[in-house]
Residue frames as qw, qx, qy, qz and C-alpha x, y, z in Angstrom:
[[0.000, 0.889, 0.458, 0.000, 0.00, 0.00, 0.00],
 [0.383, 0.537, -0.035, 0.751, 1.31, 3.47, -0.89],
 [0.424, -0.688, -0.403, 0.429, 1.99, 5.95, 1.86],
 [0.157, 0.965, 0.064, 0.198, 2.29, 9.70, 1.89],
 [0.519, 0.446, -0.381, 0.621, 5.71, 11.32, 2.29],
 [0.092, -0.447, 0.468, -0.757, 6.53, 11.68, 5.96],
 [0.819, -0.299, -0.033, -0.488, 3.94, 9.14, 7.06],
 [0.404, -0.478, 0.765, -0.153, 5.22, 6.44, 9.43],
 [0.444, 0.181, -0.826, -0.296, 5.68, 2.95, 8.05],
 [0.843, -0.302, -0.017, -0.444, 3.27, 0.31, 9.23],
 [0.345, -0.477, 0.799, -0.123, 4.79, -2.39, 11.40],
 [0.665, 0.203, -0.627, -0.352, 4.97, -5.83, 9.78],
 [0.818, -0.340, 0.356, -0.298, 3.93, -9.01, 11.54],
 [0.461, 0.534, -0.705, -0.071, 6.91, -11.35, 11.07],
 [0.637, -0.358, 0.581, -0.357, 5.81, -13.98, 13.58],
 [0.916, 0.184, 0.347, -0.083, 5.49, -16.63, 10.84],
 [0.403, 0.818, -0.379, -0.156, 8.49, -15.51, 8.73],
 [0.200, -0.546, 0.814, -0.001, 10.88, -18.12, 10.10],
 [0.722, 0.131, 0.655, -0.180, 8.55, -20.96, 9.14],
 [0.725, 0.645, 0.243, -0.013, 8.71, -20.03, 5.43],
 [0.085, 0.894, -0.413, -0.152, 12.20, -18.49, 5.20],
 [0.909, 0.295, -0.257, 0.145, 14.95, -20.47, 3.51],
 [0.733, -0.554, 0.067, 0.389, 18.06, -21.24, 5.55],
 [0.174, 0.937, -0.242, -0.182, 20.88, -18.82, 4.70],
 [0.338, -0.558, 0.729, 0.206, 23.53, -21.56, 4.61],
 [0.774, 0.297, 0.558, -0.026, 21.81, -23.55, 1.84],
 [0.066, 0.590, -0.515, -0.618, 23.67, -23.68, -1.49],
 [0.858, 0.371, -0.060, -0.349, 22.68, -25.31, -4.79],
 [0.826, -0.197, 0.466, 0.247, 24.50, -28.50, -5.69],
 [0.244, -0.439, 0.545, 0.671, 27.14, -28.47, -8.45],
 [0.270, 0.308, 0.818, 0.404, 24.82, -30.03, -11.07],
 [0.094, 0.850, 0.495, -0.154, 22.19, -27.32, -10.53],
 [0.143, -0.787, 0.191, 0.570, 24.82, -24.61, -10.98],
 [0.290, -0.169, 0.740, 0.582, 26.11, -26.34, -14.14],
 [0.248, 0.567, 0.766, 0.175, 22.56, -26.59, -15.54],
 [0.038, 0.906, 0.247, -0.342, 21.96, -22.87, -14.98],
 [0.159, -0.672, 0.419, 0.590, 25.21, -21.95, -16.72],
 [0.360, 0.083, 0.824, 0.429, 24.61, -24.39, -19.59],
 [0.152, 0.680, 0.673, 0.250, 21.31, -22.67, -20.37],
 [0.197, -0.643, -0.163, 0.722, 22.44, -19.11, -19.60],
 [0.452, 0.848, 0.272, -0.038, 21.79, -16.25, -22.02],
 [0.533, -0.486, 0.303, 0.622, 25.52, -15.73, -22.67],
 [0.168, -0.270, 0.466, 0.825, 26.17, -13.19, -25.45],
 [0.260, 0.528, 0.789, 0.179, 22.59, -13.44, -26.76],
 [0.080, 0.875, 0.287, 0.381, 22.00, -9.69, -26.43],
 [0.272, 0.523, -0.348, 0.729, 23.68, -6.68, -24.85],
 [0.505, -0.524, 0.241, -0.642, 21.47, -7.00, -21.75],
 [0.862, -0.057, -0.503, -0.008, 22.36, -10.68, -21.21],
 [0.639, -0.750, 0.143, -0.099, 23.51, -11.59, -17.71],
 [0.756, -0.339, 0.410, 0.381, 26.66, -13.39, -18.95],
 [0.503, 0.840, -0.170, -0.113, 29.18, -12.16, -21.52],
 [0.870, -0.057, 0.149, 0.467, 32.34, -13.67, -22.92],
 [0.196, -0.712, 0.228, 0.634, 35.29, -11.47, -23.93],
 [0.557, 0.284, 0.613, 0.483, 35.45, -10.49, -27.59],
 [0.103, -0.141, 0.223, 0.959, 34.73, -7.88, -30.24],
 [0.105, -0.488, -0.727, -0.471, 31.04, -8.44, -31.04],
 [0.239, -0.489, -0.021, -0.838, 28.34, -6.08, -29.82],
 [0.785, -0.479, -0.179, -0.349, 27.09, -8.59, -27.26],
 [0.836, -0.079, -0.351, 0.414, 30.49, -9.41, -25.77],
 [0.400, -0.897, 0.034, 0.187, 32.53, -7.65, -23.09],
 [0.506, 0.752, -0.343, 0.246, 35.89, -6.12, -23.98],
 [0.819, -0.206, -0.313, 0.435, 38.99, -7.46, -22.27],
 [0.352, -0.885, -0.065, 0.299, 40.81, -5.03, -20.00],
 [0.452, -0.454, 0.428, 0.638, 43.85, -4.97, -22.27],
 [0.567, 0.621, 0.496, 0.216, 42.03, -4.09, -25.51],
 [0.386, -0.322, 0.200, 0.841, 43.69, -1.55, -27.80],
 [0.440, 0.750, 0.260, -0.420, 40.95, -0.44, -30.25],
 [0.066, -0.531, 0.634, 0.558, 43.17, -1.61, -33.10],
 [0.730, 0.284, -0.297, -0.546, 40.61, -3.91, -34.75],
 [0.445, 0.260, -0.856, 0.041, 42.38, -7.07, -33.58],
 [0.258, -0.208, -0.860, 0.388, 41.09, -7.53, -30.04],
 [0.114, 0.623, 0.511, -0.581, 38.35, -4.87, -30.17],
 [0.430, 0.797, 0.396, 0.150, 36.57, -2.56, -32.59],
 [0.457, 0.240, 0.045, 0.856, 38.69, 0.15, -34.21],
 [0.127, -0.508, -0.433, 0.734, 38.08, 3.36, -32.26],
 [0.224, 0.527, -0.079, -0.816, 37.41, 5.54, -35.30],
 [0.276, 0.134, 0.884, 0.354, 36.08, 2.83, -37.61],
 [0.198, 0.674, 0.685, 0.192, 33.73, 4.26, -40.24],
 [0.073, -0.918, -0.141, 0.362, 34.69, 7.89, -39.58],
 [0.651, 0.445, 0.192, 0.584, 36.40, 10.04, -42.19],
 [0.288, -0.697, -0.049, 0.655, 38.55, 13.09, -41.50],
 [0.519, 0.665, 0.362, 0.397, 38.30, 15.67, -44.29],
 [0.136, -0.951, 0.036, 0.275, 39.99, 18.97, -45.05],
 [0.630, 0.697, -0.208, 0.272, 43.17, 20.27, -46.55],
 [0.808, -0.348, -0.152, 0.452, 46.46, 19.41, -44.77],
 [0.435, 0.315, 0.029, 0.843, 48.05, 22.54, -46.20],
 [0.251, -0.450, 0.053, -0.855, 45.39, 24.57, -44.38],
 [0.227, -0.079, -0.907, 0.347, 44.88, 22.78, -41.04],
 [0.315, 0.121, 0.353, -0.872, 41.97, 25.02, -40.08],
 [0.643, 0.118, -0.390, -0.649, 39.85, 23.20, -42.69],
 [0.521, 0.035, -0.852, 0.041, 40.51, 19.87, -40.90],
 [0.067, -0.107, 0.658, -0.742, 39.39, 20.95, -37.41],
 [0.654, -0.005, 0.082, -0.752, 35.60, 20.74, -38.03],
 [0.796, 0.139, -0.545, -0.225, 36.01, 17.18, -39.29],
 [0.385, 0.157, -0.780, 0.469, 38.07, 16.19, -36.23],
 [0.298, -0.087, 0.456, -0.834, 35.56, 17.82, -33.90],
 [0.767, 0.038, -0.191, -0.612, 32.69, 15.96, -35.60],
 [0.700, 0.133, -0.700, 0.051, 34.52, 12.64, -35.16],
 [0.163, 0.126, -0.715, 0.668, 35.14, 13.36, -31.48],
 [0.521, -0.054, 0.201, -0.828, 31.47, 14.29, -30.96],
 [0.813, 0.058, -0.439, -0.378, 30.45, 10.96, -32.47],
 [0.583, 0.095, -0.733, 0.337, 32.66, 9.30, -29.85],
 [0.496, -0.641, -0.564, 0.157, 30.88, 11.15, -27.06],
 [0.346, -0.128, -0.163, 0.915, 32.73, 14.45, -26.74],
 [0.090, 0.851, 0.466, -0.225, 30.70, 17.64, -26.25],
 [0.458, 0.406, 0.218, 0.760, 31.42, 20.38, -28.80],
 [0.228, -0.858, -0.311, 0.340, 31.76, 23.65, -26.90],
 [0.465, -0.044, 0.270, 0.842, 33.89, 25.38, -29.54],
 [0.200, 0.817, 0.294, -0.454, 33.01, 28.81, -30.78]]
């Protein structure tokens, strides 16, 4: 039941709680644990509870990944930097756009 802000909580009657509560020292046997992991949702989607290490969108990245395309996705894959190298000012907007696509906030003026 909902209660208004500042209203006292109702006291709960826990006199029968111990009769239905599960012992805290109980653990599943090894076969049960194996069965759960055999049928786990590993790498099935990005919200899966288990993930292996790898480069796909549903896998977790290893801690030593380098964004070089070998052990993870290339950091700037699919992005193109444009402009004229002889006039670097023409390249800056392209670099800024690439950084924004990676999550940077453009506060340039």
